[in-house]
C-alpha positions, 0 to 999 in steps of 0.5 A: 504530472498527470499522465493521460488515462488517469481518472480523477473523481470529484472532490479529490485533493492532489498535493504539489509535485505528485506523479500520477501514472496512466491507469490510476483512478482516484475516487471521490474524496481521495487525498494524495499528499505532496511528492507522492507517486501513484501507478509507477511500475515496480523494479522486480527484475530478473536475469534473462538467459542472455544475462541482461536484467529485465523487469516484468511488464506492469499492465495493471492499475491503481485504484484509490477508493473513496476518502482514502488518504495517501501520505507525502512521499509515498509510492503506490506501484501498479499491478502486474496483471491485476490492480493495486487497491487502496480501500475506502477511508484507509490511510497510508502514512508518509514515505510508505511503499505499497507493492504491485497488486497489493490490496489494502482493505477498507479503513486500514491505517498505516503509520509512517514508512510502512513497506508492503510487499507485492500481492499482499492483502491487508484486511479491513481495519488493520493497523500497521505501526511506523516502519512495519515491513510486510513480505510479498504474498502475505495476508494481514487479517481484519483488525490485526495489528502490526507493531512498530518496526516489525517484520512480517514474514508469515500471514497474521490472523484476524484480530491478532497483534504481532511484534518483532523481527520476525513478527510474533503474536502477542496479547491483544493490544489496542494501538493506533486510531480507532478505525 
């Protein structure tokens, strides 16, 4: 399903059963694997004074930059006021969820099942292991590494490796593909 107001550049590959919501821009060479949803509104609900549940409106967009790859079954949430961005040559693993307004830097690599909170920034060349969870409003520095199943509740400095729940700095580890 491709909504109106979706921009798709040359050389983009879109798998079966994907949903691309308005305001999405897939730049040249981007790959979106099967069953992926890009540009959906988030579920950040709050209770109004009248007791009813409400959600924040999402006016932003999603930009998937050149040659980025989004894995099967991933969900990329549109920004509330700004855009959600997936940087050039980045890889988002199958079944991952990228929150509203997140900014994923160039050549970042995320394994299967990563959960990235809203307004989080992942630096250029950062690597996140399978099932890593990153809280809202966190910064993962350039070429930082987050270990498998780690839960990141504080920002991670560039070139730092963190592991565990909560994630803590460990000696430098070279993991994941060379980006």
